[in-house]
PDB file of N, CA, C and O in Angstrom:
ATOM      1  N   MET A   1     -65.226  -7.203-102.017  1.00  0.00           N
ATOM      2  CA  MET A   1     -64.770  -6.161-101.139  1.00  0.00           C
ATOM      3  C   MET A   1     -63.287  -5.956-101.258  1.00  0.00           C
ATOM      4  O   MET A   1     -62.536  -6.931-101.285  1.00  0.00           O
ATOM      5  N   ASN A   2     -62.843  -4.743-101.330  1.00  0.00           N
ATOM      6  CA  ASN A   2     -61.442  -4.505-101.492  1.00  0.00           C
ATOM      7  C   ASN A   2     -60.623  -4.449-100.010  1.00  0.00           C
ATOM      8  O   ASN A   2     -61.160  -4.458 -98.903  1.00  0.00           O
ATOM      9  N   PHE A   3     -59.493  -4.401-100.235  1.00  0.00           N
ATOM     10  CA  PHE A   3     -58.501  -4.454 -99.024  1.00  0.00           C
ATOM     11  C   PHE A   3     -58.951  -3.344 -97.989  1.00  0.00           C
ATOM     12  O   PHE A   3     -59.224  -3.615 -96.819  1.00  0.00           O
ATOM     13  N   PHE A   4     -59.002  -2.152 -98.490  1.00  0.00           N
ATOM     14  CA  PHE A   4     -59.476  -0.965 -97.517  1.00  0.00           C
ATOM     15  C   PHE A   4     -60.805  -1.189 -96.832  1.00  0.00           C
ATOM     16  O   PHE A   4     -60.984  -0.945 -95.639  1.00  0.00           O
ATOM     17  N   GLU A   5     -61.709  -1.655 -97.629  1.00  0.00           N
ATOM     18  CA  GLU A   5     -63.146  -1.779 -97.069  1.00  0.00           C
ATOM     19  C   GLU A   5     -63.117  -2.861 -96.006  1.00  0.00           C
ATOM     20  O   GLU A   5     -63.920  -2.772 -95.077  1.00  0.00           O
ATOM     21  N   ASN A   6     -62.285  -3.851 -96.057  1.00  0.00           N
ATOM     22  CA  ASN A   6     -62.168  -4.948 -95.005  1.00  0.00           C
ATOM     23  C   ASN A   6     -61.497  -4.261 -93.765  1.00  0.00           C
ATOM     24  O   ASN A   6     -61.911  -4.554 -92.643  1.00  0.00           O
ATOM     25  N   ILE A   7     -60.508  -3.386 -93.917  1.00  0.00           N
ATOM     26  CA  ILE A   7     -59.833  -2.804 -92.852  1.00  0.00           C
ATOM     27  C   ILE A   7     -60.863  -1.873 -92.150  1.00  0.00           C
ATOM     28  O   ILE A   7     -61.064  -1.940 -90.937  1.00  0.00           O
ATOM     29  N   LYS A   8     -61.532  -0.966 -93.003  1.00  0.00           N
ATOM     30  CA  LYS A   8     -62.474  -0.087 -92.464  1.00  0.00           C
ATOM     31  C   LYS A   8     -63.560  -0.716 -91.578  1.00  0.00           C
ATOM     32  O   LYS A   8     -63.909  -0.186 -90.524  1.00  0.00           O
ATOM     33  N   LYS A   9     -64.060  -1.813 -92.018  1.00  0.00           N
ATOM     34  CA  LYS A   9     -65.190  -2.526 -91.318  1.00  0.00           C
ATOM     35  C   LYS A   9     -64.701  -3.401 -90.128  1.00  0.00           C
ATOM     36  O   LYS A   9     -65.510  -3.846 -89.314  1.00  0.00           O
ATOM     37  N   SER A  10     -63.430  -3.630 -90.045  1.00  0.00           N
ATOM     38  CA  SER A  10     -62.883  -4.407 -89.033  1.00  0.00           C
ATOM     39  C   SER A  10     -62.863  -3.746 -87.666  1.00  0.00           C
ATOM     40  O   SER A  10     -62.518  -2.576 -87.495  1.00  0.00           O
ATOM     41  N   LYS A  11     -63.273  -4.608 -86.660  1.00  0.00           N
ATOM     42  CA  LYS A  11     -63.280  -3.959 -85.193  1.00  0.00           C
ATOM     43  C   LYS A  11     -61.799  -4.278 -84.580  1.00  0.00           C
ATOM     44  O   LYS A  11     -61.400  -3.636 -83.608  1.00  0.00           O
ATOM     45  N   GLU A  12     -61.100  -5.171 -85.110  1.00  0.00           N
ATOM     46  CA  GLU A  12     -59.872  -5.680 -84.648  1.00  0.00           C
ATOM     47  C   GLU A  12     -58.551  -4.747 -85.166  1.00  0.00           C
ATOM     48  O   GLU A  12     -57.505  -4.634 -84.527  1.00  0.00           O
ATOM     49  N   ILE A  13     -58.810  -4.172 -86.339  1.00  0.00           N
ATOM     50  CA  ILE A  13     -57.817  -3.494 -86.992  1.00  0.00           C
ATOM     51  C   ILE A  13     -58.118  -2.053 -87.006  1.00  0.00           C
ATOM     52  O   ILE A  13     -59.237  -1.758 -87.426  1.00  0.00           O
ATOM     53  N   LYS A  14     -57.291  -1.031 -86.606  1.00  0.00           N
ATOM     54  CA  LYS A  14     -57.706   0.407 -86.664  1.00  0.00           C
ATOM     55  C   LYS A  14     -56.815   1.024 -87.548  1.00  0.00           C
ATOM     56  O   LYS A  14     -55.595   0.939 -87.406  1.00  0.00           O
ATOM     57  N   HIS A  15     -57.438   1.732 -88.587  1.00  0.00           N
ATOM     58  CA  HIS A  15     -56.723   2.551 -89.500  1.00  0.00           C
ATOM     59  C   HIS A  15     -56.469   3.968 -88.974  1.00  0.00           C
ATOM     60  O   HIS A  15     -57.389   4.767 -88.805  1.00  0.00           O
ATOM     61  N   ILE A  16     -55.146   4.254 -88.716  1.00  0.00           N
ATOM     62  CA  ILE A  16     -54.796   5.382 -87.948  1.00  0.00           C
ATOM     63  C   ILE A  16     -54.702   6.539 -88.938  1.00  0.00           C
ATOM     64  O   ILE A  16     -55.318   7.578 -88.698  1.00  0.00           O
ATOM     65  N   CYS A  17     -53.969   6.412 -90.027  1.00  0.00           N
ATOM     66  CA  CYS A  17     -53.837   7.489 -90.970  1.00  0.00           C
ATOM     67  C   CYS A  17     -53.357   6.879 -92.267  1.00  0.00           C
ATOM     68  O   CYS A  17     -53.053   5.687 -92.310  1.00  0.00           O
ATOM     69  N   THR A  18     -53.283   7.649 -93.300  1.00  0.00           N
ATOM     70  CA  THR A  18     -52.871   7.324 -94.637  1.00  0.00           C
ATOM     71  C   THR A  18     -51.858   8.367 -95.041  1.00  0.00           C
ATOM     72  O   THR A  18     -52.108   9.569 -94.952  1.00  0.00           O
ATOM     73  N   ILE A  19     -50.692   7.886 -95.493  1.00  0.00           N
ATOM     74  CA  ILE A  19     -49.558   8.720 -96.011  1.00  0.00           C
ATOM     75  C   ILE A  19     -49.594   8.656 -97.593  1.00  0.00           C
ATOM     76  O   ILE A  19     -49.530   7.577 -98.182  1.00  0.00           O
ATOM     77  N   SER A  20     -49.696   9.814 -98.218  1.00  0.00           N
ATOM     78  CA  SER A  20     -49.606   9.821 -99.627  1.00  0.00           C
ATOM     79  C   SER A  20     -48.456  10.695-100.034  1.00  0.00           C
ATOM     80  O   SER A  20     -47.804  11.257 -99.155  1.00  0.00           O
ATOM     81  N   LYS A  21     -48.148  10.856-101.345  1.00  0.00           N
ATOM     82  CA  LYS A  21     -47.119  11.745-101.785  1.00  0.00           C
ATOM     83  C   LYS A  21     -47.328  13.117-101.420  1.00  0.00           C
ATOM     84  O   LYS A  21     -46.350  13.804-101.125  1.00  0.00           O
ATOM     85  N   GLU A  22     -48.554  13.626-101.404  1.00  0.00           N
ATOM     86  CA  GLU A  22     -48.905  14.979-101.254  1.00  0.00           C
ATOM     87  C   GLU A  22     -49.049  15.382 -99.740  1.00  0.00           C
ATOM     88  O   GLU A  22     -48.793  16.525 -99.363  1.00  0.00           O
ATOM     89  N   ASN A  23     -49.463  14.404 -98.907  1.00  0.00           N
ATOM     90  CA  ASN A  23     -49.942  14.810 -97.571  1.00  0.00           C
ATOM     91  C   ASN A  23     -50.189  13.567 -96.660  1.00  0.00           C
ATOM     92  O   ASN A  23     -50.086  12.410 -97.068  1.00  0.00           O
ATOM     93  N   ILE A  24     -50.508  13.901 -95.456  1.00  0.00           N
ATOM     94  CA  ILE A  24     -50.881  12.798 -94.502  1.00  0.00           C
ATOM     95  C   ILE A  24     -52.333  13.019 -94.156  1.00  0.00           C
ATOM     96  O   ILE A  24     -52.659  14.153 -93.803  1.00  0.00           O
ATOM     97  N   GLN A  25     -53.171  12.139 -94.212  1.00  0.00           N
ATOM     98  CA  GLN A  25     -54.583  12.140 -94.056  1.00  0.00           C
ATOM     99  C   GLN A  25     -54.855  11.505 -92.521  1.00  0.00           C
ATOM    100  O   GLN A  25     -54.812  10.281 -92.390  1.00  0.00           O
ATOM    101  N   LEU A  26     -55.094  12.241 -91.536  1.00  0.00           N
ATOM    102  CA  LEU A  26     -55.292  11.707 -90.203  1.00  0.00           C
ATOM    103  C   LEU A  26     -56.680  11.063 -90.050  1.00  0.00           C
ATOM    104  O   LEU A  26     -56.899  10.126 -89.282  1.00  0.00           O
ATOM    105  N   SER A  27     -57.579  11.627 -90.825  1.00  0.00           N
ATOM    106  CA  SER A  27     -58.935  11.172 -90.651  1.00  0.00           C
ATOM    107  C   SER A  27     -59.043   9.785 -91.280  1.00  0.00           C
ATOM    108  O   SER A  27     -58.662   9.599 -92.436  1.00  0.00           O
ATOM    109  N   ASN A  28     -59.564   8.802 -90.524  1.00  0.00           N
ATOM    110  CA  ASN A  28     -59.672   7.490 -91.117  1.00  0.00           C
ATOM    111  C   ASN A  28     -60.986   7.205 -91.824  1.00  0.00           C
ATOM    112  O   ASN A  28     -61.173   6.092 -92.317  1.00  0.00           O
ATOM    113  N   ASN A  29     -61.857   8.112 -91.893  1.00  0.00           N
ATOM    114  CA  ASN A  29     -63.196   7.937 -92.492  1.00  0.00           C
ATOM    115  C   ASN A  29     -63.274   8.644 -93.909  1.00  0.00           C
ATOM    116  O   ASN A  29     -63.914   8.151 -94.838  1.00  0.00           O
ATOM    117  N   ASP A  30     -62.601   9.789 -94.003  1.00  0.00           N
ATOM    118  CA  ASP A  30     -63.002  10.647 -95.170  1.00  0.00           C
ATOM    119  C   ASP A  30     -62.086  10.343 -96.291  1.00  0.00           C
ATOM    120  O   ASP A  30     -62.412  10.723 -97.416  1.00  0.00           O
ATOM    121  N   HIS A  31     -60.992   9.710 -96.119  1.00  0.00           N
ATOM    122  CA  HIS A  31     -59.939   9.509 -97.248  1.00  0.00           C
ATOM    123  C   HIS A  31     -59.929   8.078 -97.677  1.00  0.00           C
ATOM    124  O   HIS A  31     -59.731   7.202 -96.835  1.00  0.00           O
ATOM    125  N   ILE A  32     -60.132   7.785 -98.938  1.00  0.00           N
ATOM    126  CA  ILE A  32     -59.957   6.397 -99.441  1.00  0.00           C
ATOM    127  C   ILE A  32     -58.578   6.394-100.064  1.00  0.00           C
ATOM    128  O   ILE A  32     -58.227   7.167-100.956  1.00  0.00           O
ATOM    129  N   PRO A  33     -57.811   5.432 -99.500  1.00  0.00           N
ATOM    130  CA  PRO A  33     -56.318   5.411-100.028  1.00  0.00           C
ATOM    131  C   PRO A  33     -56.357   4.900-101.478  1.00  0.00           C
ATOM    132  O   PRO A  33     -57.293   4.223-101.904  1.00  0.00           O
ATOM    133  N   VAL A  34     -55.292   5.260-102.214  1.00  0.00           N
ATOM    134  CA  VAL A  34     -55.070   4.756-103.509  1.00  0.00           C
ATOM    135  C   VAL A  34     -53.880   3.871-103.501  1.00  0.00           C
ATOM    136  O   VAL A  34     -53.232   3.784-102.458  1.00  0.00           O
ATOM    137  N   ASN A  35     -53.516   3.184-104.587  1.00  0.00           N
ATOM    138  CA  ASN A  35     -52.567   2.153-104.693  1.00  0.00           C
ATOM    139  C   ASN A  35     -51.106   2.507-104.113  1.00  0.00           C
ATOM    140  O   ASN A  35     -50.424   1.622-103.595  1.00  0.00           O
ATOM    141  N   ASN A  36     -50.681   3.751-104.213  1.00  0.00           N
ATOM    142  CA  ASN A  36     -49.250   4.095-103.770  1.00  0.00           C
ATOM    143  C   ASN A  36     -49.302   4.690-102.313  1.00  0.00           C
ATOM    144  O   ASN A  36     -48.266   5.075-101.772  1.00  0.00           O
ATOM    145  N   ASP A  37     -50.547   4.759-101.676  1.00  0.00           N
ATOM    146  CA  ASP A  37     -50.514   5.338-100.351  1.00  0.00           C
ATOM    147  C   ASP A  37     -50.049   4.210 -99.302  1.00  0.00           C
ATOM    148  O   ASP A  37     -50.113   3.013 -99.582  1.00  0.00           O
ATOM    149  N   VAL A  38     -49.627   4.643 -98.202  1.00  0.00           N
ATOM    150  CA  VAL A  38     -49.243   3.828 -97.051  1.00  0.00           C
ATOM    151  C   VAL A  38     -50.183   3.973 -96.046  1.00  0.00           C
ATOM    152  O   VAL A  38     -50.421   5.090 -95.587  1.00  0.00           O
ATOM    153  N   LEU A  39     -50.833   2.821 -95.586  1.00  0.00           N
ATOM    154  CA  LEU A  39     -51.749   2.823 -94.523  1.00  0.00           C
ATOM    155  C   LEU A  39     -51.007   2.601 -93.207  1.00  0.00           C
ATOM    156  O   LEU A  39     -50.120   1.751 -93.144  1.00  0.00           O
ATOM    157  N   VAL A  40     -51.335   3.315 -92.198  1.00  0.00           N
ATOM    158  CA  VAL A  40     -50.793   3.201 -90.904  1.00  0.00           C
ATOM    159  C   VAL A  40     -51.901   2.467 -90.032  1.00  0.00           C
ATOM    160  O   VAL A  40     -52.951   3.050 -89.763  1.00  0.00           O
ATOM    161  N   LEU A  41     -51.658   1.255 -89.624  1.00  0.00           N
ATOM    162  CA  LEU A  41     -52.622   0.475 -88.951  1.00  0.00           C
ATOM    163  C   LEU A  41     -52.288   0.025 -87.474  1.00  0.00           C
ATOM    164  O   LEU A  41     -51.116  -0.201 -87.172  1.00  0.00           O
ATOM    165  N   LEU A  42     -53.148  -0.086 -86.694  1.00  0.00           N
ATOM    166  CA  LEU A  42     -52.999  -0.546 -85.328  1.00  0.00           C
ATOM    167  C   LEU A  42     -53.585  -2.006 -85.169  1.00  0.00           C
ATOM    168  O   LEU A  42     -54.802  -2.184 -85.227  1.00  0.00           O
ATOM    169  N   VAL A  43     -52.707  -3.040 -84.970  1.00  0.00           N
ATOM    170  CA  VAL A  43     -53.175  -4.398 -84.861  1.00  0.00           C
ATOM    171  C   VAL A  43     -52.543  -5.025 -83.676  1.00  0.00           C
ATOM    172  O   VAL A  43     -51.320  -4.995 -83.544  1.00  0.00           O
ATOM    173  N   GLU A  44     -53.342  -5.608 -82.784  1.00  0.00           N
ATOM    174  CA  GLU A  44     -52.809  -6.353 -81.717  1.00  0.00           C
ATOM    175  C   GLU A  44     -52.177  -7.638 -82.206  1.00  0.00           C
ATOM    176  O   GLU A  44     -52.660  -8.179 -83.201  1.00  0.00           O
ATOM    177  N   ALA A  45     -51.145  -8.167 -81.593  1.00  0.00           N
ATOM    178  CA  ALA A  45     -50.563  -9.537 -81.945  1.00  0.00           C
ATOM    179  C   ALA A  45     -51.580 -10.521 -82.041  1.00  0.00           C
ATOM    180  O   ALA A  45     -51.558 -11.299 -82.995  1.00  0.00           O
ATOM    181  N   LYS A  46     -52.502 -10.593 -81.144  1.00  0.00           N
ATOM    182  CA  LYS A  46     -53.464 -11.675 -81.207  1.00  0.00           C
ATOM    183  C   LYS A  46     -54.476 -11.586 -82.346  1.00  0.00           C
ATOM    184  O   LYS A  46     -55.267 -12.509 -82.542  1.00  0.00           O
ATOM    185  N   ASN A  47     -54.462 -10.480 -83.104  1.00  0.00           N
ATOM    186  CA  ASN A  47     -55.372 -10.241 -84.232  1.00  0.00           C
ATOM    187  C   ASN A  47     -54.583 -10.233 -85.558  1.00  0.00           C
ATOM    188  O   ASN A  47     -55.135  -9.966 -86.625  1.00  0.00           O
ATOM    189  N   SER A  48     -53.284 -10.530 -85.455  1.00  0.00           N
ATOM    190  CA  SER A  48     -52.422 -10.342 -86.735  1.00  0.00           C
ATOM    191  C   SER A  48     -52.932 -11.307 -87.825  1.00  0.00           C
ATOM    192  O   SER A  48     -52.853 -11.015 -89.018  1.00  0.00           O
ATOM    193  N   HIS A  49     -53.448 -12.441 -87.387  1.00  0.00           N
ATOM    194  CA  HIS A  49     -54.076 -13.402 -88.466  1.00  0.00           C
ATOM    195  C   HIS A  49     -55.131 -12.803 -89.254  1.00  0.00           C
ATOM    196  O   HIS A  49     -55.312 -13.191 -90.408  1.00  0.00           O
ATOM    197  N   ILE A  50     -55.905 -11.817 -88.698  1.00  0.00           N
ATOM    198  CA  ILE A  50     -57.026 -11.304 -89.417  1.00  0.00           C
ATOM    199  C   ILE A  50     -56.500 -10.333 -90.553  1.00  0.00           C
ATOM    200  O   ILE A  50     -57.058 -10.242 -91.647  1.00  0.00           O
ATOM    201  N   LEU A  51     -55.397  -9.633 -90.198  1.00  0.00           N
ATOM    202  CA  LEU A  51     -54.705  -8.675 -91.236  1.00  0.00           C
ATOM    203  C   LEU A  51     -54.145  -9.535 -92.269  1.00  0.00           C
ATOM    204  O   LEU A  51     -54.291  -9.302 -93.468  1.00  0.00           O
ATOM    205  N   GLU A  52     -53.395 -10.698 -91.723  1.00  0.00           N
ATOM    206  CA  GLU A  52     -52.741 -11.503 -92.798  1.00  0.00           C
ATOM    207  C   GLU A  52     -53.821 -12.122 -93.755  1.00  0.00           C
ATOM    208  O   GLU A  52     -53.519 -12.217 -94.945  1.00  0.00           O
ATOM    209  N   LYS A  53     -54.958 -12.518 -93.370  1.00  0.00           N
ATOM    210  CA  LYS A  53     -55.971 -13.021 -94.238  1.00  0.00           C
ATOM    211  C   LYS A  53     -56.385 -11.970 -95.248  1.00  0.00           C
ATOM    212  O   LYS A  53     -56.533 -12.254 -96.436  1.00  0.00           O
ATOM    213  N   TYR A  54     -56.574 -10.718 -94.746  1.00  0.00           N
ATOM    214  CA  TYR A  54     -57.000  -9.608 -95.645  1.00  0.00           C
ATOM    215  C   TYR A  54     -55.930  -9.343 -96.863  1.00  0.00           C
ATOM    216  O   TYR A  54     -56.221  -9.036 -98.019  1.00  0.00           O
ATOM    217  N   ILE A  55     -54.616  -9.539 -96.311  1.00  0.00           N
ATOM    218  CA  ILE A  55     -53.525  -9.343 -97.293  1.00  0.00           C
ATOM    219  C   ILE A  55     -53.455 -10.441 -98.337  1.00  0.00           C
ATOM    220  O   ILE A  55     -53.177 -10.218 -99.516  1.00  0.00           O
ATOM    221  N   ASN A  56     -53.747 -11.739 -97.796  1.00  0.00           N
ATOM    222  CA  ASN A  56     -53.640 -12.831 -98.705  1.00  0.00           C
ATOM    223  C   ASN A  56     -54.916 -12.902 -99.655  1.00  0.00           C
ATOM    224  O   ASN A  56     -54.867 -13.453-100.756  1.00  0.00           O
ATOM    225  N   ASP A  57     -55.963 -12.355 -99.188  1.00  0.00           N
ATOM    226  CA  ASP A  57     -57.182 -12.434-100.007  1.00  0.00           C
ATOM    227  C   ASP A  57     -57.135 -11.212-101.183  1.00  0.00           C
ATOM    228  O   ASP A  57     -57.760 -11.267-102.242  1.00  0.00           O
ATOM    229  N   TYR A  58     -56.317 -10.175-100.790  1.00  0.00           N
ATOM    230  CA  TYR A  58     -56.125  -9.041-101.693  1.00  0.00           C
ATOM    231  C   TYR A  58     -55.295  -9.333-102.827  1.00  0.00           C
ATOM    232  O   TYR A  58     -55.058  -8.459-103.661  1.00  0.00           O
TER     233      TYR A  58
END
């Protein structure tokens, strides 16, 4: 499972939007980010270890 799929399935991390060179995708379900996109995520401090694990596993 890739990084984005982990984020998408997580209940603790919310994918707010994706910023790419061409545009901003506000929909968190319809757009699959690519390597150069920037993900805007919402993570509570108590859940930051979950995001850290996803990053380390990626």
